[in-house]
C-alpha atoms as one frame of an Amber mdcrd trajectory, in Angstrom:
protein
 -13.618  -9.099  11.394 -13.024 -12.101   9.150 -12.833 -11.485   5.412 -13.052
 -14.222   2.819 -10.296 -13.980   0.222 -12.187 -14.611  -3.032 -11.074 -16.814
  -5.876  -9.612 -15.275  -8.989  -8.715 -16.986 -12.261  -5.159 -15.791 -12.834
  -4.752 -18.170 -15.785  -7.416 -16.288 -17.764  -6.185 -12.876 -16.613  -4.385
 -10.440 -18.911  -3.247  -7.353 -16.937  -2.516  -5.534 -20.217  -6.185  -5.623
 -21.217  -7.129  -2.476 -19.320 -10.408  -2.015 -21.197 -11.749  -5.357 -19.972
 -10.047  -5.363 -16.599 -11.933  -7.566 -14.084 -12.938  -5.737 -10.908 -12.551
  -9.063  -9.111  -8.791  -8.593  -9.378  -8.980  -5.479  -7.211 -11.389  -7.207
  -4.805  -8.939 -10.097  -4.463  -6.024  -7.722  -3.784  -7.977  -5.674  -1.251
  -9.155  -8.771   0.621  -5.581 -10.051   0.808  -4.054  -6.860   2.183  -6.940
  -6.437   4.618  -6.374  -9.960   5.921  -2.645  -9.256   6.336  -3.157  -5.992
   8.208  -6.101  -7.108  10.340  -4.250 -10.200  11.596  -1.440  -7.951  12.805
  -3.985  -5.550  14.296  -5.532  -8.332  16.373  -2.116  -9.443  17.603  -1.023
  -5.964  18.683  -4.380  -5.126  20.251  -3.319  -7.618  22.917   0.386  -6.758
  23.086   0.246  -2.966  22.905  -3.356  -1.795  23.310  -4.733   1.476  21.991
  -3.370   4.161  21.836   0.139   2.689  21.482   1.589   3.454  18.034   2.557
  -0.188  17.572  -1.139  -1.061  17.553  -2.366   2.092  15.845  -0.252   1.574
  12.715  -1.958  -1.771  12.043  -5.350  -0.368  13.008  -4.941   2.320  10.359
  -3.522  -0.027   7.723  -6.415  -2.439   8.161  -8.866   0.469   7.909  -7.295
   1.598   4.652  -7.506  -1.897   3.202 -11.110  -2.290   4.314 -12.086   0.978
   2.610 -10.310  -0.190  -0.536 -12.196  -3.482  -0.382 -15.549  -1.712  -0.136
 -14.682   0.475  -3.116 -13.583  -2.542  -5.140 -16.786  -4.411  -4.298 -18.873
  -1.430  -5.394 -16.945  -1.320  -8.654 -17.529  -5.042  -9.139 -21.266  -4.679
  -8.483 -21.965  -1.610 -10.601 -18.892  -0.844 -12.666 -20.185  -2.404 -15.877
 -23.905  -2.123 -15.188 -24.997   0.489 -17.718 -28.630   0.257 -16.594 -27.726
   1.006 -12.999 -25.612   4.017 -13.906 -28.212   5.366 -16.305 -30.847   5.138
 -13.574 -28.896   7.435 -11.248 -30.424  10.916 -11.087 -27.021  12.606 -11.321
 -26.213  10.934 -14.645 -27.865  13.105 -17.298 -25.767  11.912 -20.237 -25.873
   8.621 -22.069 -23.793   5.734 -20.773 -22.177   3.150 -23.010 -19.679   0.338
 -22.706 -16.681   2.450 -23.699 -17.517   5.157 -21.163 -17.923   2.547 -18.451
 -14.534   1.024 -19.284 -12.913   4.459 -19.152 -14.589   5.281 -15.846 -13.520
   1.966 -14.341  -9.948   2.585 -15.421  -9.984   5.962 -13.656 -11.606   4.444
 -10.554  -8.939   1.734 -10.329  -6.198   4.332 -10.583  -7.801   6.456  -7.865
  -8.313   3.484  -5.558  -4.781   2.201  -5.998  -3.109   5.596  -5.662  -5.216
   6.527  -2.638  -4.361   3.243  -0.947  -0.636   3.554  -1.715  -0.584   7.124
  -0.405  -2.414   6.022   2.732   0.070   3.222   3.388   2.983   5.633   2.985
   1.375   8.141   5.346   0.854   5.554   8.079   4.410   4.224   7.747   5.757
   7.777   7.788   3.883   8.577  11.015   4.810   5.308  12.717   8.507   5.495
  11.859   8.718   9.087  13.116   7.162   8.121  16.439   9.539   5.179  16.696
  12.503   7.465  16.007  11.393   9.788  18.804  10.964   6.864  21.209  14.338
   5.327  20.332  16.409   8.513  20.303  14.602  10.599  22.889  14.748  13.504
  20.439  11.425  15.231  19.837  13.009  16.881  16.792  13.080  13.473  15.071
   9.544  14.165  13.878  11.041  16.910  11.687  13.753  14.798  10.117  13.500
  13.703   6.506  11.734  10.386   6.114  14.905   8.849   4.670  16.836   9.815
   7.806  14.058   8.565  10.098  13.760   5.259   8.232  17.512   4.672   8.199
  17.799   5.379  11.929  14.930   3.119  12.972  15.945   0.099  10.886  19.554
   0.496  12.083  18.615   0.835  15.760  16.266  -2.163  15.509  18.758  -4.423
  13.723  16.748  -4.777  10.512  18.878  -2.758   8.102  17.814  -5.068   5.281
  14.565  -3.103   5.078  16.329   0.168   4.255  15.667  -0.206   0.473  11.952
  -0.761   1.092  11.330   2.972   1.469  12.446   3.981  -2.042  10.473   1.060
  -3.498   7.307   2.179  -1.732   7.847   5.764  -2.851   8.663   4.725  -6.399
   5.494   2.664  -6.691   3.290   5.355  -5.179   4.718   8.018  -7.481   4.378
   5.820 -10.568   0.640   5.492  -9.943   0.205   9.221 -10.554   2.362   9.021
 -13.701   0.366   6.408 -15.631   2.644   3.682 -14.336   5.868   5.370 -15.400
   9.059   5.805 -13.423   9.618   9.568 -13.349  12.524  10.406 -11.022  13.242
  14.047 -10.210  16.888  13.638 -11.255  15.997  11.957 -14.565  18.418   9.087
 -13.888  17.839   5.327 -14.142  17.653   3.345 -10.930  19.231  -0.024 -10.245
  18.579  -1.668  -6.910  18.410  -5.011  -5.166  15.923  -6.079  -2.537  15.350
  -9.523  -1.054  17.274 -11.296  -3.837  15.411  -9.329  -6.526  17.383  -7.144
  -8.900  15.304  -4.254 -10.219  16.055  -1.827 -13.025  13.968   1.277 -13.717
  14.384   3.597 -16.683  13.285   7.245 -16.426  10.078   8.286 -18.193   9.402
   4.618 -18.945   6.436   2.503 -17.926   7.303  -0.023 -15.238   6.924  -3.583
 -16.522   5.968  -5.486 -13.396   6.214  -8.898 -15.049   9.893  -8.171 -15.754
  10.337  -7.638 -12.013   8.756 -10.999 -11.264   5.230  -9.825 -10.436   1.867
 -10.539 -12.037   0.848  -6.884 -12.212   0.986  -3.605 -10.261  -1.418  -4.992
  -7.668   0.862  -7.963  -7.065   3.779  -5.553  -6.638   1.792  -3.517  -4.114
   0.883  -6.680  -2.226   4.577  -7.583  -2.045   5.381  -4.134  -0.647   2.615
  -4.400   1.973   3.804  -7.861   3.046   7.341  -6.513   3.390   6.216  -3.416
   5.303   4.229  -5.518   7.767   7.157  -7.916   8.204   9.449  -4.938   8.833
   7.097  -3.537  11.470   6.974  -6.927  13.204  10.788  -7.044  13.333  11.002
  -3.490  14.617   8.415  -4.208  17.314  10.173  -7.399  18.417  13.603  -5.801
  18.754  14.825  -5.410  22.327  15.259  -1.668  21.848  11.517  -1.408  21.201
  10.220  -3.976  23.683  11.986  -2.010  26.424   9.684   0.950  25.707   6.377
   0.422  27.548   4.360   2.963  25.566   4.867   4.786  22.261   2.537   7.700
  21.752   0.753   8.259  18.478   0.186  11.639  16.889  -3.103  10.782  15.240
  -5.924   8.309  15.758  -8.857   8.005  13.372
């Protein structure tokens, strides 16, 4: 299914203005990540048809992005339409501009967090199935995700993607902490990934512009692009191409 990636005026965009945040920004992000995932889905539908995990992971990622896109489009259509909201039978209280802005803020947070959690879940499931296929150990499904991730990227000669896991987890967790970095150990984190040096202070809001990104959506897009690139490298490695079929544990 082809999706048009809509225009967005980044020059007039201020990500710090959360009260007047344009829903089109979320629509643009969702369309981009859907396009990325669906292209891979089409490719692997031919190479490793359903129900091979190498196809299923992209099938699920494209489904997540499509659901996000629909939610973002609904928010764009009705998010600031006070008349529409007031006409809904379930809304028995008055609706004003400030309430709409607050509701939209909460909706964006829910959409972004739900999408990030969904991406992590699909990567978790795929990497565990790959670990089982590569090692022949059914118990690999019970390993910690860090151990699974490290084993798969090492066995598939793409160790450079090892730091991607903590970045994905850090971003997902920050979305439930109002954008703050809240590590369990309370320690700062310094890391490098793809020629980017990143510094995170505990209990401090993550400044995405300081990391070289437009906003949190741009950071998430970067992580999705990297995750898809990692999956492509894993799938192309000779250790994986030698496996004719990789079972999946779940299909929606």
